[in-house]
N, C-alpha and C positions, 0 to 999 in steps of 0.2 A: 225895314230892319234898323235903319238909322234913327227912325223915330223912337223905337224901343230903347236903343242905346242911349239917346239923349234923355229920355224919361228916367232910365235907371241911374244915369249920372246925376241928374238933378235931385233925385231921392237920396242918393248917397251923400251928396254935399249937405243937403238939409239935415240929415240924421247926424252928421259930424258936428255941425254948428249947434244943433239942439243939445247934443251931449256935452259940448264945451260950456254952454250956458248953464246947464244944470250943475255941472261940476263946480263952476265958479261960485254959484249960490251956496252950495254945500260947504266949500272951502271957507267962504266969508263967515258963514254961521259958526263954523268950528273955531275960527280964529277969534271971533268976538267973545267966546266963553272964557278962554284962558290960554296960558302959555303953550301947552302941548296939544291943544285942539280937542281934548277929550270932552265930550258933552256930558254934563251931569244935570239931572233934574232932581229937585228936592220937594218933598211933601212937608209943608209946615205942620207943626204939632198943634193940638188943640190948646187954646188958651186956658189959663187957670180959672176954674170955676164955671166953665161953659157946660151947659146941659147937653148931653149927647143927642145929636140929631135935631136940636132945636132950630138951627140956622141952615140946615142942609137942604131941606125940602120945603116947598110952599104947601101949606095945608096938609101936614102929615096926618096919618091916622092916629087915633088916640093910643099912646104907648101902653104896653103892659106894665105891671108893677115893677118887673125886674129890669126895665129900661130906665127907671127913674133913679139915677144916682149921679153923683158929682164926680167928675174926673179931674184930678190934678196930676199931671205927668211931667216928669223932668228927665233930661238926658240929651245926648247928641242926636242931631238929625241924621238919618241914614240915607245914603244915595239909593235911588230907585234902580233896581237891576243889579245891585251889588249883592254878594253872597252874605246873608245875615250871620252874625256871630251866634253860635248856639246859646240859647237862653234857658235858664231854669225859672220856673214860676213858683213863687212862695206866697201863700195867703195866710192872713191872720185877722182875727176879729177883736176889736178893742172897744169896750164900753165901760162906763163908770170910771173908777180910779185905776185904769189899766195903761195909761200913757207911758209912764216910766218903765214899767215892766215890759211892755211891747217894744219900746226902743232898745232895751237891753237885749231882748231876743234878736232883734234885727241886727244889732251890733255884732252879736256872736255869729250870725249867719254871714254877714259881710266880711268879717275879720278873716275867716278861714276859707271861704269858697273860692274855687278856681274859675269855673265858667261864670259868665255874666248872670246876674239875678234880675228878675222883675218882681218887685214886691207889690202885692195887692192887699192894701190895708183897708178893712171895713171898719168904720168908726162912726160914733155919734158926731153930728155936725159940729158941736162945740169943740171937738178935739182936732178938727181938720187943720186949722191954722197952726196949732202946736206941733203936729206931726211934720208939716211942711217946713216950718222954721227949724226944727231940730235936725231933720235930714239934710236940709240945704246947708247947715252950719258945719257939717263934717268935712274934713280935709279933702281936697280935690282928688288926691291919689286913691282914696278909698271911695269917694263919691262917684268916681268914674266906673266903679264895678257894678253899679246897679241903676236901674230905672225904678220908678214907683208910680202907683196910682192910688189915690185915696177915694174911697167910695162912701156914700151914705148907707146907713143900715136900711134894708128894705125887705119887706115880707109881703106875701099875697094879702090883698085887702081883707079877704075873708079870714077871720081869726088872726089878724096881724098881731094884736096885743097878746094873744095866747102863745103864739110862736115866740115872741120876744121875751116873755117871762117864763118860758118852758122850764129852764134850769137856771144857769147863771145868765145875767143880762146879755142878750143877743147871741148866746152861744149857738143856738140852732140856725144861725145864718149860714153855717157851713153846709147844711143840707141843701141849700139853694144855689151853691156855687156853680154846679153844672148848668143851671138855668140862667144865671146872670152872666157868667163869663163864657158866652156861647162861641166865641171865636178862639178859645184856648183849648188845646188838646189835652194837656195833662198839668197837674198842679200838686204841690206839696201843701197840705193844710197843717198848721200847728196852732195849739193854744198859745196864748200870750205868755204863759209861764214855762215856756220851753227855752232851753239853752243848748245851742250846738257846740259840742266839744271837738268836733272834727268837721271837715267840709260838707256842705249840703250835697255836693256832687256824689258822695258815696251813697246817700239815701236815694237820690234821683236815679241812680243806676239800677234800683230795683225794678224800674219800668222795663228794662231789658230782660228781666226774669219772668215777667208775666207770660203765662201760656195763653193760647188764643181765647180762652173764656174769662180770664181774670181781668177785673177792671178797677180793683182797689186793693190796698195793702194796709194792714194794721197789725198791732201786736196783741197778744193775749192780755186780758185784764189781770191775770195772775198766773203763777206757775204751778201752784199747788191747789187742787180742787177742794181739799178738806178745809182750807181757810179762805177760799175765794168768795167774794161777795155774791156773785151771780149764782154759783152752784148752791149757796146756802139760803139766799133770801129772795131771789128774783121771782116775780109773779107773772112773768111773761116769757116767751121763748127767747133763747140767747144762743150765740154762736159757740160751737165746740163744747169743751168741758168747763171752761172758766169764763166765757164771754170775751169780748174784745174791748180795748181802750181806744177811744177816738181822738186823744190829744195830739197824736202824730198820725197823719193819714195821707197816703199817696193815692191820687185818683187819676185814672184815665177817663176824663170826662166825655170824650168822644164816644167811648164804649158805654158809659153810664147813660148818655142821652139816647142811645139807640137800642139798649137792651130791654127785654121784657122780663120782669121780675115775678117769680112765683110768690104766692102769698096765701094767707088763710082767710081771705075775704071774698075771693072770687076764683072760679076754676080757670080763668084765663089770666095770662101774664099781663102785668101793667107796666107802663113806662114810668120812669122816675118821677116825672111831674104829675102823673096820675095816682101815684102810690102814697105820697107823703100825707096828704090831708085825711084820706080814709084811715090810714094807720094811726094817726094822732087821735082821731075820733074814737077808734076802737079801744086804744090802750092808754088813754091819758089818765085814767084813774088807777092804772097798775104800774106806771113807770116812776122810777125814783131819780134817775140820772138823765132825764130829758132826752135830747137828741141822740146821745150815746145808746140809750136803750132802744130807740127806734132803729138805729143802725144794727144793733144786735138782732133785733127781730127780722130785719131784712135779710141779713146774711145767715141767719139760722135756716131760712127757707131757700137760700141761694148760696150754699157754701162753696160751690164751684167758681163763684165770681171773686173770691177773696184769696189773696196771698198773705200768709202770716210771716212777719219778720221777727227776729229775736228781741228779747227784752233789753238788750244793750242799746237798742235804738229808741227806747222809750222807758228809761229807768226812773222809777218813782219811789217815794218813801216806802211803799208796800214791799219793795224788793229788799229792804234792809232793816225795817223797824223791829222785826222779830228775829233777826238773824239773816244773813245773806242767802237769798234764794233765786239769784239770777246767774246761772252758771256761765253764760256767754260773756257777761261783764267781768266775772272773776277771771276769765281767761284773757280777754282783750281790752278790758277797761270799758268805761261808759262812753258811748258815742253821742247820745242825746239825753240830756237831763230834763226831767219833767217835775217841776216843783209844785205839784197839786197839793191840796189841803192848805194852801197859803203858807207853805214852809219857807218861802223866801222872805217873808215879812214878820215872822215871829221867831221864837227861840226854841221851838219844839224839836226841830231837826237842824241843829247849827251847821252841820256839814253842807247841807243844801244851801243855806243862807250864805255860807262862806264863798261858795262858787259864784253865786249871784252877785254878791257885793264886789268880788274881785273883777268880774267882767264889767259891771256897771262903772266902777271907778277907773278902769283902764283908759288911758288917753291914747287915741290913735297916733301912731308914729313913734311912740316911746318903746324902749326895749321890752319885748314881750316876756322875757325871762325874769329880769329884775323888777319889772313893774307889775307883772301879773302872776307868773307861776311861783316865784319864790315867796311872795307874801301870802299867796293862797296856801302853800304847803305849811307855812307857819300857823295860819289860822286853823287848818284842818287838824293839826296836832293837838289843838285845844278841845277838839270834839270827841276824843277817843272814849269818853265816858258814856257815849251813846252807841247803840248797835251800828247805826250808819257811819258814825265816826270811826269805829273800829275797822271799817272797810275803806278808809280814806285814800288808800293807794289807787282804788278804782276810779276815783274822781279826777285824778291827775295823769293817769297812765296814757290815755289817748290824747288828752289835752296837751301834754308835753310834746308829743309828736306833731300835733297840729301847729303849735307855736313855733316849733323848729322850722317848719316849712314856710312860715310867713316871709322870712327874709330871702328864701330861695326863689320866690316867684315875684317878678315885677308886676305891680298893679297894671291892669289894662289901660292903654292910653299913653303909657310912657314910651 
């Protein structure tokens, strides 16, 4: 019996000293990190211009076309294990002479948004340095509201040139976002000629309105079928009565990657990556508006996948050049302005140009009422000889509310 007691005592003493030794190691490790002993591990960001995956693995397999893009990312490093701040993802494509226009769009998004933004800028390589230089020059209080990544334009090798020139330069890049941004669940895509007149957050909230089958949201191309382009001239299937406009598009890309799409080429459903090329080959001689027409064909056969949002979220010259025909905007004002037809850069629709010039000239940090809203109202009064100018109150109604909220919220990081 005494032998058992001695063995038990020795084991107990050994366990106590072992515990003390382990505790002392942990305590020293905690103290060496910093004042309160909290241990934090950080993941360094990728350096500017590094090619994704090029240094991570020895002898990697040959990457697909959609892995070949340049990443330039900026922002604060985040602690591993900390709860991430909710982030909205916004994508835009910029080719040709679209640098200044795209930066003005981004300015409007950053100016009003509440939650943090991550910008995904797809641009021709010669524009990359200009984007980085411009975005990094913005004041820190506004720069802290967003991260960004600049990507090279990339299409499948097969018919890459055809995809790039399908409509406007590089516009069809949007079709491949679900295949390129494979780790991102949802994203807002906008054309470079978009201006946000209220926070992106309100548009992002449409995701919560998706039913279990819906995976994208767009607005109708027109409100009146008798004068709508698709209902009069289209030589291919299109969505609904008037078709849809793809200049402002919300995508749940997780659902898009996993869904099977009905089509008129095969009796079985096709995944997104299987659908695009056959669709182009079948309809390329019948489409006028490029990738937007392809989206119309897709959602014609799969209407249950699409959520329609009102025209005030994608207000275009078509809504006012023949008289006002967007009732939601007449009631609430314009939420998102879409300056298609090049109206920001000519004098055919001066009301649209006035809004663009006002946001482009606005200096971050200056008084938003005296520096942006008041001058804009003065310019809009000069446009009342046009149908769109007669509706000038629609252009400032929502904008005034958004500008009033700028001073009410402190920029993140303060």
